[in-house]
Backbone atoms as SQL, in Angstrom:
CREATE TABLE atoms (id INTEGER PRIMARY KEY, chain TEXT, resi INTEGER, resn TEXT, atom TEXT, x REAL, y REAL, z REAL);
INSERT INTO atoms VALUES
  (1, 'A', 1, 'MET', 'N', 72.203, -15.198, -33.488),
  (2, 'A', 1, 'MET', 'CA', 71.034, -14.674, -34.165),
  (3, 'A', 1, 'MET', 'C', 69.901, -14.560, -33.139),
  (4, 'A', 2, 'ASN', 'N', 69.205, -13.427, -33.146),
  (5, 'A', 2, 'ASN', 'CA', 68.090, -13.300, -32.210),
  (6, 'A', 2, 'ASN', 'C', 66.871, -14.073, -32.723),
  (7, 'A', 3, 'ARG', 'N', 65.902, -14.249, -31.874),
  (8, 'A', 3, 'ARG', 'CA', 64.752, -15.090, -32.226),
  (9, 'A', 3, 'ARG', 'C', 63.901, -14.487, -33.345),
  (10, 'A', 4, 'HIS', 'N', 63.798, -13.175, -33.381),
  (11, 'A', 4, 'HIS', 'CA', 63.030, -12.546, -34.467),
  (12, 'A', 4, 'HIS', 'C', 63.668, -12.867, -35.815),
  (13, 'A', 5, 'ARG', 'N', 64.977, -12.724, -35.896),
  (14, 'A', 5, 'ARG', 'CA', 65.689, -13.021, -37.139),
  (15, 'A', 5, 'ARG', 'C', 65.582, -14.513, -37.472),
  (16, 'A', 6, 'ALA', 'N', 65.635, -15.362, -36.455),
  (17, 'A', 6, 'ALA', 'CA', 65.484, -16.808, -36.674),
  (18, 'A', 6, 'ALA', 'C', 64.103, -17.122, -37.251),
  (19, 'A', 7, 'ARG', 'N', 63.078, -16.434, -36.755),
  (20, 'A', 7, 'ARG', 'CA', 61.731, -16.637, -37.298),
  (21, 'A', 7, 'ARG', 'C', 61.664, -16.209, -38.767),
  (22, 'A', 8, 'GLU', 'N', 62.305, -15.102, -39.095),
  (23, 'A', 8, 'GLU', 'CA', 62.327, -14.649, -40.486),
  (24, 'A', 8, 'GLU', 'C', 62.999, -15.686, -41.386),
  (25, 'A', 9, 'LYS', 'N', 64.139, -16.201, -40.947),
  (26, 'A', 9, 'LYS', 'CA', 64.849, -17.208, -41.732),
  (27, 'A', 9, 'LYS', 'C', 64.040, -18.508, -41.812),
  (28, 'A', 10, 'ALA', 'N', 63.388, -18.881, -40.714),
  (29, 'A', 10, 'ALA', 'CA', 62.544, -20.083, -40.730),
  (30, 'A', 10, 'ALA', 'C', 61.391, -19.889, -41.711),
  (31, 'A', 11, 'PHE', 'N', 60.771, -18.711, -41.675),
  (32, 'A', 11, 'PHE', 'CA', 59.689, -18.406, -42.609),
  (33, 'A', 11, 'PHE', 'C', 60.184, -18.555, -44.049),
  (34, 'A', 12, 'GLN', 'N', 61.317, -17.958, -44.363),
  (35, 'A', 12, 'GLN', 'CA', 61.839, -17.999, -45.725),
  (36, 'A', 12, 'GLN', 'C', 62.130, -19.432, -46.175),
  (37, 'A', 13, 'THR', 'N', 62.681, -20.223, -45.283),
  (38, 'A', 13, 'THR', 'CA', 62.996, -21.613, -45.613),
  (39, 'A', 13, 'THR', 'C', 61.719, -22.427, -45.800),
  (40, 'A', 14, 'LEU', 'N', 60.766, -22.263, -44.887),
  (41, 'A', 14, 'LEU', 'CA', 59.507, -23.008, -44.984),
  (42, 'A', 14, 'LEU', 'C', 58.693, -22.570, -46.203),
  (43, 'A', 15, 'PHE', 'N', 58.736, -21.279, -46.518),
  (44, 'A', 15, 'PHE', 'CA', 58.056, -20.764, -47.704),
  (45, 'A', 15, 'PHE', 'C', 58.658, -21.408, -48.949),
  (46, 'A', 16, 'GLN', 'N', 59.973, -21.470, -48.990),
  (47, 'A', 16, 'GLN', 'CA', 60.668, -22.107, -50.109),
  (48, 'A', 16, 'GLN', 'C', 60.235, -23.567, -50.243),
  (49, 'A', 17, 'LEU', 'N', 60.148, -24.276, -49.136),
  (50, 'A', 17, 'LEU', 'CA', 59.705, -25.671, -49.165),
  (51, 'A', 17, 'LEU', 'C', 58.270, -25.789, -49.667),
  (52, 'A', 18, 'ASP', 'N', 57.420, -24.884, -49.224),
  (53, 'A', 18, 'ASP', 'CA', 56.013, -24.919, -49.608),
  (54, 'A', 18, 'ASP', 'C', 55.850, -24.627, -51.098),
  (55, 'A', 19, 'MET', 'N', 56.616, -23.686, -51.609),
  (56, 'A', 19, 'MET', 'CA', 56.483, -23.283, -53.005),
  (57, 'A', 19, 'MET', 'C', 57.146, -24.273, -53.966),
  (58, 'A', 20, 'ASN', 'N', 58.271, -24.831, -53.563),
  (59, 'A', 20, 'ASN', 'CA', 59.045, -25.679, -54.469),
  (60, 'A', 20, 'ASN', 'C', 59.040, -27.146, -54.092),
  (61, 'A', 21, 'GLU', 'N', 58.467, -27.460, -52.954),
  (62, 'A', 21, 'GLU', 'CA', 58.434, -28.829, -52.452),
  (63, 'A', 21, 'GLU', 'C', 59.826, -29.467, -52.491),
  (64, 'A', 22, 'ASP', 'N', 60.816, -28.647, -52.150),
  (65, 'A', 22, 'ASP', 'CA', 62.188, -29.152, -52.071),
  (66, 'A', 22, 'ASP', 'C', 62.297, -30.142, -50.925),
  (67, 'A', 23, 'GLU', 'N', 63.336, -30.905, -50.981),
  (68, 'A', 23, 'GLU', 'CA', 63.634, -31.754, -49.844),
  (69, 'A', 23, 'GLU', 'C', 64.145, -30.868, -48.718),
  (70, 'A', 24, 'VAL', 'N', 63.905, -31.297, -47.512),
  (71, 'A', 24, 'VAL', 'CA', 64.333, -30.532, -46.348),
  (72, 'A', 24, 'VAL', 'C', 65.836, -30.287, -46.384),
  (73, 'A', 25, 'ASN', 'N', 66.597, -31.297, -46.743),
  (74, 'A', 25, 'ASN', 'CA', 68.053, -31.149, -46.772),
  (75, 'A', 25, 'ASN', 'C', 68.487, -30.043, -47.720),
  (76, 'A', 26, 'LEU', 'N', 67.848, -29.949, -48.880),
  (77, 'A', 26, 'LEU', 'CA', 68.190, -28.899, -49.833),
  (78, 'A', 26, 'LEU', 'C', 67.839, -27.532, -49.275),
  (79, 'A', 27, 'ALA', 'N', 66.698, -27.434, -48.616),
  (80, 'A', 27, 'ALA', 'CA', 66.293, -26.162, -48.035),
  (81, 'A', 27, 'ALA', 'C', 67.248, -25.757, -46.920),
  (82, 'A', 28, 'MET', 'N', 67.650, -26.717, -46.109),
  (83, 'A', 28, 'MET', 'CA', 68.581, -26.409, -45.018),
  (84, 'A', 28, 'MET', 'C', 69.951, -26.018, -45.578),
  (85, 'A', 29, 'GLU', 'N', 70.344, -26.603, -46.687),
  (86, 'A', 29, 'GLU', 'CA', 71.619, -26.261, -47.298),
  (87, 'A', 29, 'GLU', 'C', 71.634, -24.832, -47.817),
  (88, 'A', 30, 'SER', 'N', 70.443, -24.283, -48.099),
  (89, 'A', 30, 'SER', 'CA', 70.385, -22.901, -48.583),
  (90, 'A', 30, 'SER', 'C', 70.695, -21.899, -47.466),
  (91, 'A', 31, 'LEU', 'N', 70.645, -22.367, -46.223),
  (92, 'A', 31, 'LEU', 'CA', 71.003, -21.505, -45.097),
  (93, 'A', 31, 'LEU', 'C', 72.517, -21.393, -45.000),
  (94, 'A', 32, 'LYS', 'N', 72.979, -20.282, -44.508),
  (95, 'A', 32, 'LYS', 'CA', 74.411, -20.110, -44.264),
  (96, 'A', 32, 'LYS', 'C', 74.836, -21.052, -43.141),
  (97, 'A', 33, 'GLU', 'N', 76.115, -21.360, -43.092),
  (98, 'A', 33, 'GLU', 'CA', 76.616, -22.328, -42.110),
  (99, 'A', 33, 'GLU', 'C', 76.291, -21.905, -40.678),
  (100, 'A', 34, 'ASP', 'N', 76.482, -20.625, -40.344),
  (101, 'A', 34, 'ASP', 'CA', 76.192, -20.172, -38.984),
  (102, 'A', 34, 'ASP', 'C', 74.702, -20.230, -38.685),
  (103, 'A', 35, 'GLU', 'N', 73.852, -20.063, -39.714),
  (104, 'A', 35, 'GLU', 'CA', 72.405, -20.152, -39.506),
  (105, 'A', 35, 'GLU', 'C', 71.995, -21.590, -39.212),
  (106, 'A', 36, 'ARG', 'N', 72.652, -22.553, -39.867),
  (107, 'A', 36, 'ARG', 'CA', 72.329, -23.961, -39.633),
  (108, 'A', 36, 'ARG', 'C', 72.669, -24.397, -38.218),
  (109, 'A', 37, 'LYS', 'N', 73.560, -23.654, -37.560),
  (110, 'A', 37, 'LYS', 'CA', 73.957, -23.976, -36.192),
  (111, 'A', 37, 'LYS', 'C', 73.015, -23.362, -35.157),
  (112, 'A', 38, 'ASP', 'N', 72.105, -22.494, -35.599),
  (113, 'A', 38, 'ASP', 'CA', 71.187, -21.838, -34.668),
  (114, 'A', 38, 'ASP', 'C', 70.107, -22.841, -34.248),
  (115, 'A', 39, 'LEU', 'N', 70.109, -23.203, -32.969),
  (116, 'A', 39, 'LEU', 'CA', 69.192, -24.240, -32.484),
  (117, 'A', 39, 'LEU', 'C', 67.730, -23.837, -32.585),
  (118, 'A', 40, 'PHE', 'N', 67.425, -22.569, -32.296),
  (119, 'A', 40, 'PHE', 'CA', 66.034, -22.104, -32.374),
  (120, 'A', 40, 'PHE', 'C', 65.543, -22.160, -33.822),
  (121, 'A', 41, 'LEU', 'N', 66.363, -21.711, -34.743),
  (122, 'A', 41, 'LEU', 'CA', 66.002, -21.729, -36.163),
  (123, 'A', 41, 'LEU', 'C', 65.751, -23.147, -36.650),
  (124, 'A', 42, 'THR', 'N', 66.651, -24.050, -36.378),
  (125, 'A', 42, 'THR', 'CA', 66.474, -25.428, -36.837),
  (126, 'A', 42, 'THR', 'C', 65.297, -26.099, -36.142),
  (127, 'A', 43, 'MET', 'N', 65.063, -25.772, -34.878),
  (128, 'A', 43, 'MET', 'CA', 63.906, -26.322, -34.173),
  (129, 'A', 43, 'MET', 'C', 62.611, -25.881, -34.859),
  (130, 'A', 44, 'LEU', 'N', 62.521, -24.609, -35.228),
  (131, 'A', 44, 'LEU', 'CA', 61.313, -24.108, -35.887),
  (132, 'A', 44, 'LEU', 'C', 61.078, -24.808, -37.223),
  (133, 'A', 45, 'ILE', 'N', 62.107, -24.883, -38.038),
  (134, 'A', 45, 'ILE', 'CA', 61.962, -25.499, -39.358),
  (135, 'A', 45, 'ILE', 'C', 61.599, -26.975, -39.234),
  (136, 'A', 46, 'GLU', 'N', 62.360, -27.704, -38.456),
  (137, 'A', 46, 'GLU', 'CA', 62.109, -29.140, -38.312),
  (138, 'A', 46, 'GLU', 'C', 60.777, -29.407, -37.624),
  (139, 'A', 47, 'GLY', 'N', 60.415, -28.561, -36.656),
  (140, 'A', 47, 'GLY', 'CA', 59.150, -28.734, -35.956),
  (141, 'A', 47, 'GLY', 'C', 57.962, -28.562, -36.874),
  (142, 'A', 48, 'VAL', 'N', 57.976, -27.511, -37.696),
  (143, 'A', 48, 'VAL', 'CA', 56.867, -27.293, -38.626),
  (144, 'A', 48, 'VAL', 'C', 56.790, -28.447, -39.617),
  (145, 'A', 49, 'ILE', 'N', 57.912, -28.899, -40.094),
  (146, 'A', 49, 'ILE', 'CA', 57.925, -30.012, -41.055),
  (147, 'A', 49, 'ILE', 'C', 57.402, -31.293, -40.403),
  (148, 'A', 50, 'ASN', 'N', 57.878, -31.599, -39.211),
  (149, 'A', 50, 'ASN', 'CA', 57.487, -32.842, -38.533),
  (150, 'A', 50, 'ASN', 'C', 56.032, -32.867, -38.093),
  (151, 'A', 51, 'TYR', 'N', 55.472, -31.708, -37.748),
  (152, 'A', 51, 'TYR', 'CA', 54.102, -31.653, -37.231),
  (153, 'A', 51, 'TYR', 'C', 53.140, -30.979, -38.213),
  (154, 'A', 52, 'LYS', 'N', 53.520, -30.926, -39.475),
  (155, 'A', 52, 'LYS', 'CA', 52.740, -30.187, -40.477),
  (156, 'A', 52, 'LYS', 'C', 51.280, -30.642, -40.544),
  (157, 'A', 53, 'GLU', 'N', 51.033, -31.940, -40.518),
  (158, 'A', 53, 'GLU', 'CA', 49.648, -32.436, -40.592),
  (159, 'A', 53, 'GLU', 'C', 48.823, -31.940, -39.415),
  (160, 'A', 54, 'THR', 'N', 49.350, -32.065, -38.225),
  (161, 'A', 54, 'THR', 'CA', 48.637, -31.618, -37.022),
  (162, 'A', 54, 'THR', 'C', 48.440, -30.110, -37.049),
  (163, 'A', 55, 'ILE', 'N', 49.474, -29.391, -37.449),
  (164, 'A', 55, 'ILE', 'CA', 49.405, -27.928, -37.516),
  (165, 'A', 55, 'ILE', 'C', 48.352, -27.504, -38.533),
  (166, 'A', 56, 'ASP', 'N', 48.391, -28.087, -39.724),
  (167, 'A', 56, 'ASP', 'CA', 47.412, -27.735, -40.758),
  (168, 'A', 56, 'ASP', 'C', 45.993, -28.049, -40.314),
  (169, 'A', 57, 'SER', 'N', 45.828, -29.158, -39.624),
  (170, 'A', 57, 'SER', 'CA', 44.505, -29.521, -39.113),
  (171, 'A', 57, 'SER', 'C', 44.008, -28.478, -38.116),
  (172, 'A', 58, 'ARG', 'N', 44.890, -28.055, -37.237),
  (173, 'A', 58, 'ARG', 'CA', 44.522, -27.042, -36.229),
  (174, 'A', 58, 'ARG', 'C', 44.170, -25.714, -36.887),
  (175, 'A', 59, 'ILE', 'N', 44.923, -25.341, -37.907),
  (176, 'A', 59, 'ILE', 'CA', 44.617, -24.102, -38.632),
  (177, 'A', 59, 'ILE', 'C', 43.258, -24.236, -39.311),
  (178, 'A', 60, 'ALA', 'N', 43.046, -25.337, -40.040),
  (179, 'A', 60, 'ALA', 'CA', 41.796, -25.548, -40.776),
  (180, 'A', 60, 'ALA', 'C', 40.575, -25.503, -39.858),
  (181, 'A', 61, 'GLU', 'N', 40.714, -26.027, -38.646),
  (182, 'A', 61, 'GLU', 'CA', 39.611, -26.015, -37.676),
  (183, 'A', 61, 'GLU', 'C', 39.210, -24.603, -37.277),
  (184, 'A', 62, 'ASN', 'N', 40.127, -23.664, -37.439),
  (185, 'A', 62, 'ASN', 'CA', 39.885, -22.301, -36.964),
  (186, 'A', 62, 'ASN', 'C', 39.712, -21.286, -38.091),
  (187, 'A', 63, 'LEU', 'N', 39.461, -21.764, -39.288),
  (188, 'A', 63, 'LEU', 'CA', 39.203, -20.880, -40.419),
  (189, 'A', 63, 'LEU', 'C', 37.708, -20.711, -40.611),
  (190, 'A', 64, 'GLU', 'N', 37.296, -19.505, -40.924),
  (191, 'A', 64, 'GLU', 'CA', 35.898, -19.247, -41.272),
  (192, 'A', 64, 'GLU', 'C', 35.841, -18.827, -42.724),
  (193, 'A', 65, 'ASN', 'N', 35.061, -19.549, -43.517),
  (194, 'A', 65, 'ASN', 'CA', 34.884, -19.254, -44.939),
  (195, 'A', 65, 'ASN', 'C', 36.185, -19.302, -45.729),
  (196, 'A', 66, 'TRP', 'N', 37.135, -20.074, -45.267),
  (197, 'A', 66, 'TRP', 'CA', 38.412, -20.257, -45.941),
  (198, 'A', 66, 'TRP', 'C', 38.769, -21.737, -45.890),
  (199, 'A', 67, 'SER', 'N', 39.625, -22.149, -46.798),
  (200, 'A', 67, 'SER', 'CA', 40.218, -23.478, -46.730),
  (201, 'A', 67, 'SER', 'C', 41.728, -23.294, -46.785),
  (202, 'A', 68, 'MET', 'N', 42.468, -24.292, -46.403),
  (203, 'A', 68, 'MET', 'CA', 43.927, -24.205, -46.432),
  (204, 'A', 68, 'MET', 'C', 44.424, -23.892, -47.839),
  (205, 'A', 69, 'GLU', 'N', 43.754, -24.434, -48.841),
  (206, 'A', 69, 'GLU', 'CA', 44.177, -24.230, -50.219),
  (207, 'A', 69, 'GLU', 'C', 43.984, -22.780, -50.669),
  (208, 'A', 70, 'ARG', 'N', 43.008, -22.098, -50.097),
  (209, 'A', 70, 'ARG', 'CA', 42.729, -20.708, -50.487),
  (210, 'A', 70, 'ARG', 'C', 43.657, -19.709, -49.819),
  (211, 'A', 71, 'ILE', 'N', 44.289, -20.100, -48.739),
  (212, 'A', 71, 'ILE', 'CA', 45.184, -19.175, -48.034),
  (213, 'A', 71, 'ILE', 'C', 46.442, -18.982, -48.869),
  (214, 'A', 72, 'ALA', 'N', 46.827, -17.728, -49.037),
  (215, 'A', 72, 'ALA', 'CA', 48.057, -17.436, -49.778),
  (216, 'A', 72, 'ALA', 'C', 49.243, -18.097, -49.091),
  (217, 'A', 73, 'ALA', 'N', 50.251, -18.433, -49.863),
  (218, 'A', 73, 'ALA', 'CA', 51.409, -19.163, -49.342),
  (219, 'A', 73, 'ALA', 'C', 52.110, -18.413, -48.214),
  (220, 'A', 74, 'VAL', 'N', 52.180, -17.097, -48.305),
  (221, 'A', 74, 'VAL', 'CA', 52.828, -16.313, -47.246),
  (222, 'A', 74, 'VAL', 'C', 52.084, -16.496, -45.933),
  (223, 'A', 75, 'GLU', 'N', 50.782, -16.286, -45.951),
  (224, 'A', 75, 'GLU', 'CA', 49.992, -16.405, -44.726),
  (225, 'A', 75, 'GLU', 'C', 49.969, -17.840, -44.204),
  (226, 'A', 76, 'ARG', 'N', 49.881, -18.801, -45.117),
  (227, 'A', 76, 'ARG', 'CA', 49.874, -20.213, -44.710),
  (228, 'A', 76, 'ARG', 'C', 51.180, -20.568, -43.991),
  (229, 'A', 77, 'THR', 'N', 52.284, -20.094, -44.513),
  (230, 'A', 77, 'THR', 'CA', 53.583, -20.382, -43.901),
  (231, 'A', 77, 'THR', 'C', 53.711, -19.701, -42.542),
  (232, 'A', 78, 'ILE', 'N', 53.279, -18.460, -42.446),
  (233, 'A', 78, 'ILE', 'CA', 53.327, -17.748, -41.159),
  (234, 'A', 78, 'ILE', 'C', 52.443, -18.444, -40.139),
  (235, 'A', 79, 'LEU', 'N', 51.248, -18.847, -40.544),
  (236, 'A', 79, 'LEU', 'CA', 50.361, -19.556, -39.622),
  (237, 'A', 79, 'LEU', 'C', 50.975, -20.862, -39.141),
  (238, 'A', 80, 'ARG', 'N', 51.578, -21.611, -40.038),
  (239, 'A', 80, 'ARG', 'CA', 52.211, -22.878, -39.640),
  (240, 'A', 80, 'ARG', 'C', 53.302, -22.635, -38.605),
  (241, 'A', 81, 'LEU', 'N', 54.111, -21.645, -38.852),
  (242, 'A', 81, 'LEU', 'CA', 55.201, -21.320, -37.935),
  (243, 'A', 81, 'LEU', 'C', 54.652, -20.921, -36.567),
  (244, 'A', 82, 'ALA', 'N', 53.655, -20.048, -36.556),
  (245, 'A', 82, 'ALA', 'CA', 53.087, -19.569, -35.292),
  (246, 'A', 82, 'ALA', 'C', 52.348, -20.676, -34.548),
  (247, 'A', 83, 'VAL', 'N', 51.586, -21.482, -35.260),
  (248, 'A', 83, 'VAL', 'CA', 50.844, -22.567, -34.596),
  (249, 'A', 83, 'VAL', 'C', 51.818, -23.594, -34.035),
  (250, 'A', 84, 'TYR', 'N', 52.899, -23.851, -34.736),
  (251, 'A', 84, 'TYR', 'CA', 53.920, -24.732, -34.168),
  (252, 'A', 84, 'TYR', 'C', 54.396, -24.179, -32.824),
  (253, 'A', 85, 'GLU', 'N', 54.738, -22.900, -32.795),
  (254, 'A', 85, 'GLU', 'CA', 55.194, -22.287, -31.535),
  (255, 'A', 85, 'GLU', 'C', 54.118, -22.396, -30.454),
  (256, 'A', 86, 'LEU', 'N', 52.884, -22.090, -30.814),
  (257, 'A', 86, 'LEU', 'CA', 51.799, -22.112, -29.821),
  (258, 'A', 86, 'LEU', 'C', 51.571, -23.508, -29.247),
  (259, 'A', 87, 'LEU', 'N', 51.690, -24.519, -30.077),
  (260, 'A', 87, 'LEU', 'CA', 51.387, -25.877, -29.630),
  (261, 'A', 87, 'LEU', 'C', 52.573, -26.613, -29.012),
  (262, 'A', 88, 'TYR', 'N', 53.786, -26.318, -29.479),
  (263, 'A', 88, 'TYR', 'CA', 54.912, -27.174, -29.128),
  (264, 'A', 88, 'TYR', 'C', 56.094, -26.492, -28.437),
  (265, 'A', 89, 'VAL', 'N', 56.098, -25.179, -28.355),
  (266, 'A', 89, 'VAL', 'CA', 57.224, -24.485, -27.731),
  (267, 'A', 89, 'VAL', 'C', 56.723, -23.824, -26.444),
  (268, 'A', 90, 'ASP', 'N', 57.066, -24.437, -25.329),
  (269, 'A', 90, 'ASP', 'CA', 56.506, -24.015, -24.039),
  (270, 'A', 90, 'ASP', 'C', 57.136, -22.755, -23.456),
  (271, 'A', 91, 'ASP', 'N', 58.357, -22.420, -23.854),
  (272, 'A', 91, 'ASP', 'CA', 59.027, -21.295, -23.205),
  (273, 'A', 91, 'ASP', 'C', 58.744, -19.940, -23.869),
  (274, 'A', 92, 'ILE', 'N', 57.817, -19.907, -24.813),
  (275, 'A', 92, 'ILE', 'CA', 57.450, -18.648, -25.470),
  (276, 'A', 92, 'ILE', 'C', 55.995, -18.339, -25.125),
  (277, 'A', 93, 'PRO', 'N', 55.749, -17.171, -24.517),
  (278, 'A', 93, 'PRO', 'CA', 54.356, -16.792, -24.218),
  (279, 'A', 93, 'PRO', 'C', 53.535, -16.700, -25.511),
  (280, 'A', 94, 'GLN', 'N', 52.267, -17.060, -25.425),
  (281, 'A', 94, 'GLN', 'CA', 51.399, -17.052, -26.599),
  (282, 'A', 94, 'GLN', 'C', 51.351, -15.691, -27.277),
  (283, 'A', 95, 'ASN', 'N', 51.271, -14.623, -26.481),
  (284, 'A', 95, 'ASN', 'CA', 51.176, -13.295, -27.085),
  (285, 'A', 95, 'ASN', 'C', 52.445, -12.936, -27.864),
  (286, 'A', 96, 'VAL', 'N', 53.586, -13.445, -27.441),
  (287, 'A', 96, 'VAL', 'CA', 54.835, -13.196, -28.169),
  (288, 'A', 96, 'VAL', 'C', 54.786, -13.902, -29.522),
  (289, 'A', 97, 'SER', 'N', 54.353, -15.159, -29.528),
  (290, 'A', 97, 'SER', 'CA', 54.251, -15.905, -30.786),
  (291, 'A', 97, 'SER', 'C', 53.292, -15.219, -31.756),
  (292, 'A', 98, 'ILE', 'N', 52.167, -14.751, -31.239),
  (293, 'A', 98, 'ILE', 'CA', 51.183, -14.073, -32.089),
  (294, 'A', 98, 'ILE', 'C', 51.738, -12.750, -32.604),
  (295, 'A', 99, 'ASN', 'N', 52.351, -11.961, -31.739),
  (296, 'A', 99, 'ASN', 'CA', 52.925, -10.680, -32.163),
  (297, 'A', 99, 'ASN', 'C', 54.014, -10.876, -33.205),
  (298, 'A', 100, 'GLU', 'N', 54.850, -11.885, -33.024),
  (299, 'A', 100, 'GLU', 'CA', 55.903, -12.163, -33.997),
  (300, 'A', 100, 'GLU', 'C', 55.297, -12.576, -35.345),
  (301, 'A', 101, 'ALA', 'N', 54.241, -13.356, -35.311),
  (302, 'A', 101, 'ALA', 'CA', 53.572, -13.758, -36.553),
  (303, 'A', 101, 'ALA', 'C', 52.984, -12.548, -37.272),
  (304, 'A', 102, 'ILE', 'N', 52.396, -11.643, -36.522),
  (305, 'A', 102, 'ILE', 'CA', 51.844, -10.430, -37.122),
  (306, 'A', 102, 'ILE', 'C', 52.958, -9.579, -37.729),
  (307, 'A', 103, 'GLU', 'N', 54.092, -9.506, -37.052),
  (308, 'A', 103, 'GLU', 'CA', 55.239, -8.772, -37.604),
  (309, 'A', 103, 'GLU', 'C', 55.719, -9.401, -38.914),
  (310, 'A', 104, 'LEU', 'N', 55.772, -10.723, -38.956),
  (311, 'A', 104, 'LEU', 'CA', 56.143, -11.400, -40.199),
  (312, 'A', 104, 'LEU', 'C', 55.139, -11.080, -41.305),
  (313, 'A', 105, 'ALA', 'N', 53.862, -11.042, -40.936),
  (314, 'A', 105, 'ALA', 'CA', 52.816, -10.723, -41.915),
  (315, 'A', 105, 'ALA', 'C', 52.988, -9.307, -42.453),
  (316, 'A', 106, 'HIS', 'N', 53.337, -8.367, -41.589),
  (317, 'A', 106, 'HIS', 'CA', 53.565, -6.989, -42.041),
  (318, 'A', 106, 'HIS', 'C', 54.785, -6.907, -42.948),
  (319, 'A', 107, 'THR', 'N', 55.795, -7.718, -42.689),
  (320, 'A', 107, 'THR', 'CA', 57.022, -7.697, -43.478),
  (321, 'A', 107, 'THR', 'C', 56.852, -8.402, -44.821),
  (322, 'A', 108, 'PHE', 'N', 56.211, -9.572, -44.817),
  (323, 'A', 108, 'PHE', 'CA', 56.177, -10.404, -46.013),
  (324, 'A', 108, 'PHE', 'C', 54.814, -10.465, -46.706),
  (325, 'A', 109, 'GLY', 'N', 53.760, -10.061, -46.018),
  (326, 'A', 109, 'GLY', 'CA', 52.422, -10.151, -46.588),
  (327, 'A', 109, 'GLY', 'C', 51.925, -8.830, -47.121),
  (328, 'A', 110, 'ASP', 'N', 50.612, -8.744, -47.311),
  (329, 'A', 110, 'ASP', 'CA', 50.012, -7.494, -47.764),
  (330, 'A', 110, 'ASP', 'C', 49.368, -6.769, -46.587),
  (331, 'A', 111, 'GLU', 'N', 48.631, -5.710, -46.873),
  (332, 'A', 111, 'GLU', 'CA', 48.088, -4.880, -45.785),
  (333, 'A', 111, 'GLU', 'C', 47.032, -5.593, -44.940),
  (334, 'A', 112, 'GLN', 'N', 46.430, -6.651, -45.454),
  (335, 'A', 112, 'GLN', 'CA', 45.416, -7.388, -44.695),
  (336, 'A', 112, 'GLN', 'C', 45.972, -8.615, -43.978),
  (337, 'A', 113, 'SER', 'N', 47.194, -8.969, -44.260),
  (338, 'A', 113, 'SER', 'CA', 47.771, -10.197, -43.714),
  (339, 'A', 113, 'SER', 'C', 47.802, -10.224, -42.191),
  (340, 'A', 114, 'GLY', 'N', 48.211, -9.125, -41.592),
  (341, 'A', 114, 'GLY', 'CA', 48.313, -9.068, -40.132),
  (342, 'A', 114, 'GLY', 'C', 46.990, -9.334, -39.447),
  (343, 'A', 115, 'LYS', 'N', 45.920, -8.721, -39.963),
  (344, 'A', 115, 'LYS', 'CA', 44.581, -8.926, -39.381),
  (345, 'A', 115, 'LYS', 'C', 44.139, -10.374, -39.527),
  (346, 'A', 116, 'PHE', 'N', 44.390, -10.946, -40.703),
  (347, 'A', 116, 'PHE', 'CA', 44.005, -12.331, -40.945),
  (348, 'A', 116, 'PHE', 'C', 44.743, -13.272, -40.001),
  (349, 'A', 117, 'ILE', 'N', 46.053, -13.096, -39.909),
  (350, 'A', 117, 'ILE', 'CA', 46.884, -13.925, -39.033),
  (351, 'A', 117, 'ILE', 'C', 46.416, -13.800, -37.586),
  (352, 'A', 118, 'ASN', 'N', 46.197, -12.585, -37.146),
  (353, 'A', 118, 'ASN', 'CA', 45.750, -12.345, -35.770),
  (354, 'A', 118, 'ASN', 'C', 44.423, -13.031, -35.500),
  (355, 'A', 119, 'GLY', 'N', 43.484, -12.924, -36.438),
  (356, 'A', 119, 'GLY', 'CA', 42.183, -13.549, -36.251),
  (357, 'A', 119, 'GLY', 'C', 42.254, -15.057, -36.128),
  (358, 'A', 120, 'VAL', 'N', 43.009, -15.675, -36.996),
  (359, 'A', 120, 'VAL', 'CA', 43.123, -17.143, -36.962),
  (360, 'A', 120, 'VAL', 'C', 43.830, -17.597, -35.689),
  (361, 'A', 121, 'LEU', 'N', 44.936, -16.945, -35.360),
  (362, 'A', 121, 'LEU', 'CA', 45.699, -17.356, -34.159),
  (363, 'A', 121, 'LEU', 'C', 44.911, -17.117, -32.875),
  (364, 'A', 122, 'SER', 'N', 44.119, -16.066, -32.842),
  (365, 'A', 122, 'SER', 'CA', 43.284, -15.814, -31.657),
  (366, 'A', 122, 'SER', 'C', 42.307, -16.959, -31.442),
  (367, 'A', 123, 'LYS', 'N', 41.789, -17.508, -32.525),
  (368, 'A', 123, 'LYS', 'CA', 40.876, -18.656, -32.419),
  (369, 'A', 123, 'LYS', 'C', 41.630, -19.927, -32.012),
  (370, 'A', 124, 'VAL', 'N', 42.843, -20.072, -32.499),
  (371, 'A', 124, 'VAL', 'CA', 43.630, -21.258, -32.164),
  (372, 'A', 124, 'VAL', 'C', 43.868, -21.342, -30.658),
  (373, 'A', 125, 'ILE', 'N', 44.133, -20.212, -30.022),
  (374, 'A', 125, 'ILE', 'CA', 44.444, -20.245, -28.589),
  (375, 'A', 125, 'ILE', 'C', 43.215, -20.191, -27.692),
  (376, 'A', 126, 'SER', 'N', 42.046, -19.908, -28.270),
  (377, 'A', 126, 'SER', 'CA', 40.848, -19.813, -27.407),
  (378, 'A', 126, 'SER', 'C', 40.227, -21.165, -27.133);
């Protein structure tokens, strides 16, 4: 599986966890067997889960006139995934992580999602 597809699957799994507050094991079981073997995919999911407090804090610090609770679940999940990459995954250039997050926003969000994601992530890296 390529990294773009892994990000999509990670987004879907993390979104499911955020919406249903499932246990991680149940969410991971929803992945196909070959997907569970993808190291990048599992790293993203487990990383966001393990560092969620730090990630959410970093996002909240960079919001203007917004709170974490007001952010739609799609955008919140994309931001968590991207901020995890920016903070904890050294082999991915920042612009790649941001571009991938914007692509996820275009795929899963509304017409304003990409701009919102880009604005928040630009502040996170500055």
